[in-house]
C-alpha positions, -999 to 999 in steps of 0.1 A, spaced: 0 0 0 28 24 10 47 18 -22 15 23 -43 8 56 -26 44 68 -30 41 62 -68 9 82 -69 26 110 -50 53 111 -76 27 112 -104 6 139 -89 34 161 -79 41 154 -113 50 203 -131 90 264 -144 165 350 -158 178 371 -176 158 367 -208 125 370 -189 133 403 -172 115 422 -200 90 395 -207 58 392 -187 50 358 -171 19 340 -182 -10 342 -157 -41 321 -163 -54 286 -167 -45 256 -189 -71 228 -192 -59 193 -197 -74 159 -206 -56 129 -192 -48 97 -211 -33 65 -197 -19 40 -223 -9 6 -210 22 -11 -225 18 -41 -203 -14 -61 -209 -16 -68 -171 -17 -32 -162 -51 -18 -153 -53 19 -165 -81 25 -141 -54 26 -113 -42 60 -126 -76 73 -138 -89 67 -102 -60 87 -88 -59 116 -113 -93 116 -131 -96 123 -168 -95 161 -168 -79 189 -149 -74 227 -147 -40 242 -140 -39 277 -126 -6 295 -127 5 328 -112 41 340 -103 55 305 -95 24 293 -77 3 267 -94 -28 247 -86 -41 216 -104 -78 209 -99 -86 173 -108 -121 160 -116 -136 128 -101 -102 117 -87 -87 103 -55 -64 134 -54 -85 166 -55 -56 185 -68 -20 196 -64 -11 230 -49 24 243 -52 36 272 -32 68 288 -46 75 307 -13 76 274 6 89 251 -22 62 227 -11 34 207 -28 1 200 -10 -20 171 -23 -55 172 -8 -77 141 -10 -112 144 -25 -130 123 2 -113 135 34 -96 166 49 -62 150 46 -36 169 25 -2 153 19 27 177 22 57 172 -1 90 191 5 101 202 -30 137 208 -20 141 170 -17 141 145 -45 140 107 -45 150 103 -81 182 109 -101 183 127 -134 204 105 -157 201 126 -189 184 158 -202 176 164 -238 160 196 -253 148 197 -289 123 215 -310 90 197 -315 81 191 -351 44 198 -347 24 226 -331 1 221 -301 -30 243 -301 -12 263 -328 19 270 -306 55 260 -314 70 239 -286 103 226 -273 105 192 -257 124 188 -225 130 150 -219 143 137 -186 157 102 -182 151 92 -145 159 65 -121 149 61 -84 177 74 -61 199 46 -49 183 20 -71 190 3 -104 156 9 -119 131 11 -133 142 38 -158 114 63 -166 110 93 -189 92 126 -185 86 149 -215 75 184 -212 62 201 -244 66 238 -236 58 269 -255 75 302 -253 41 318 -257 35 310 -221 66 322 -203 75 318 -167 105 329 -146 127 298 -137 139 316 -106 106 305 -89 117 269 -93 155 270 -88 153 253 -54 127 228 -64 144 194 -68 111 175 -65 100 164 -100 132 181 -113 114 214 -117 147 232 -113 159 215 -145 127 216 -165 120 252 -161 156 263 -164 156 246 -198 121 256 -210 114 289 -192 78 282 -202 47 262 -193 38 228 -208 10 222 -232 17 184 -231 33 163 -203 42 126 -206 53 103 -178 65 70 -193 73 38 -173 79 3 -186 43 -6 -181 24 25 -192 25 62 -202 3 90 -187 -3 120 -208 -17 154 -199 -28 172 -231 -39 208 -232 -72 214 -250 -76 251 -239 -53 279 -226 -67 311 -213 -48 342 -201 -67 357 -172 -63 372 -137 -59 345 -110 -68 354 -75 -42 348 -48 -69 331 -27 -67 301 -50 -33 293 -36 -42 296 1 -38 265 24 -72 254 36 -76 256 74 -97 224 71 -68 204 59 -51 178 81 -16 181 67 5 149 66 42 153 56 54 124 35 92 132 30 
């Protein structure tokens, strides 16, 4: 049970200078649909759909973000840049797991950055690919791909101390938000695919920590 939950934590916690000084950061919402593709016939894709749901909204403002999942075990993922912490509230209880983003339990074996051949929602993207392995272990090797567009810029300084999910690497390389995210393991791939992006004002209240939460540290 613990190992299964730990994997879910890694999935859910699963998302950014000089060049940005004169460029305004994106503020708004990206709406994603989720797809789980099994590569092992014995893997039940409902495991991940139950955890994440099939759709989400991603609100971003000045380094803070909040995923809101639909019909999922995890109600969402709140990242506070000032704390370098993720909060993962559950949908059917007041429990919220706290993840220290300055810590990482995976090692980055390789990083590749390349231009993506196709546009996503009409936007040119670069693909940042990470090859990962659990810290202190021989495997399994996994890959994470972030398809990011310069049309939605962010300041990587917000994430420079965030080792969790290798955000320090991802956003130093991309300096922008992803329109597609892929987590690939030997048995399946999870994809977050943007179907709408909207620039809008985002209230700071969205990033407040609920007084109702019973916070449980997990690292």
